[in-house]
C-alpha positions in Angstrom: 114.9 281.7 138.7 116.3 278.3 139.7 117.9 277.8 136.3 119.7 281.1 136.6 120.8 280.3 140.2 122.2 276.9 139.1 124.2 278.6 136.2 125.6 281.1 138.6 126.7 278.5 141.1 128.2 276.3 138.4 130.1 279.4 137.0 131.3 280.3 140.5 132.5 276.7 141.1 134.4 276.7 137.8 136.0 280.1 138.6 137.1 279.0 142.1 138.5 275.7 140.8 140.5 277.5 138.0 141.8 280.1 140.5 143.0 277.4 142.8 141.0 278.7 145.8 139.3 275.3 146.4 141.2 273.2 148.8 142.3 269.9 147.4 141.6 266.8 149.6 145.3 266.5 150.5 145.4 270.1 151.7 142.1 269.8 153.5 143.5 267.0 155.7 146.3 269.1 157.2 148.4 270.0 154.2 150.2 266.7 153.8 149.5 264.3 151.0 148.9 260.7 152.3 151.4 258.2 151.2 149.9 255.0 150.0 151.3 251.8 151.3 153.3 249.8 148.7 151.5 246.8 147.3 152.0 243.5 149.2 150.1 241.2 146.9 149.7 240.5 143.2 147.8 237.8 141.4 149.3 235.6 138.7 147.3 234.5 135.7 145.3 231.3 136.2 147.3 228.1 135.7 145.8 225.0 134.1 146.9 221.4 133.7 145.5 218.3 132.2 144.0 215.8 134.7 142.0 212.6 134.6 138.3 212.9 135.6 136.3 210.4 137.6 134.8 208.9 134.4 138.3 208.3 132.9 138.1 211.1 130.4 140.7 213.9 130.3 139.8 217.0 132.2 141.5 220.3 133.2 142.6 221.4 136.7 142.5 225.2 137.1 144.3 227.0 139.9 144.5 230.6 140.9 147.7 231.7 142.5 149.2 234.9 143.9 152.3 236.2 145.7 152.4 238.1 149.0 155.6 239.9 150.0 155.9 242.4 152.8 159.4 243.6 151.7 159.1 246.0 148.8 162.4 244.8 147.3 161.2 241.2 147.3 157.8 242.3 145.8 159.5 244.2 143.0 161.7 241.2 142.2 158.7 238.9 142.3 156.7 241.1 139.9 159.7 241.3 137.6 159.9 237.5 137.7 156.3 236.9 136.9 156.9 234.8 133.7 159.4 232.6 135.5 157.1 232.1 138.5 154.2 231.3 136.2 156.3 228.7 134.3 157.5 227.1 137.6 154.0 226.9 139.0 152.7 225.4 135.8 155.4 222.8 135.9 154.5 221.9 139.5 150.8 221.7 138.7 151.4 219.6 135.5 153.7 217.2 137.4 151.1 216.9 140.2 148.1 216.3 138.0 149.9 213.7 135.9 150.1 211.4 138.9 146.7 212.3 140.3 144.4 209.2 140.5 140.9 209.2 139.1 138.3 210.6 141.4 140.7 211.7 144.1 140.4 215.4 145.1 143.6 217.4 144.7 145.8 217.9 147.8 146.2 221.7 147.8 148.4 221.7 150.9 150.9 219.6 149.0 150.6 221.7 145.8 151.0 224.9 147.8 154.1 223.6 149.5 155.6 222.5 146.2 154.8 225.9 144.6 156.4 227.6 147.6 159.6 225.7 147.0 159.5 226.6 143.3 158.9 230.3 144.2 161.9 230.3 146.6 164.0 228.7 144.0 163.0 231.2 141.2 163.4 234.2 143.4 166.6 233.0 145.0 165.5 234.0 148.5 162.7 233.6 150.9 160.2 236.3 151.8 157.5 235.8 149.3 154.5 233.6 150.2 152.5 231.7 147.6 148.8 232.0 148.1 146.4 229.7 146.4 142.9 230.8 145.3 140.2 228.6 143.9 141.0 225.2 142.5 138.7 223.3 140.2 138.9 220.0 138.3 136.6 220.0 135.3 
């Protein structure tokens, strides 16, 4: 009995779906489809640079970065300029780590400010903020 009832309900649901009688979520909320907000953030691939570790051996500094832009035009331009931004950020990080003394923790405020300058230079305008994620010297 239960098996027959499940089959009937499944068949009825399939028929109603095909007939278009089931309300879609957009129509159920008042007939208007909700517009999604445009993205305001995207992450760049991780950037790495050679650094000197405390024991004097070579190590690697890894830094996660991202761009935040409220203006959709600036965001679109920044996403299109991703390879140039990544190259500029890598250059900033390599220059910084080449002068980093042994055993000294990285100054992420300075690195962030320099990357912000590089982003403004690459994009040709202000309006995009550079956000730093995790940083690690290994």
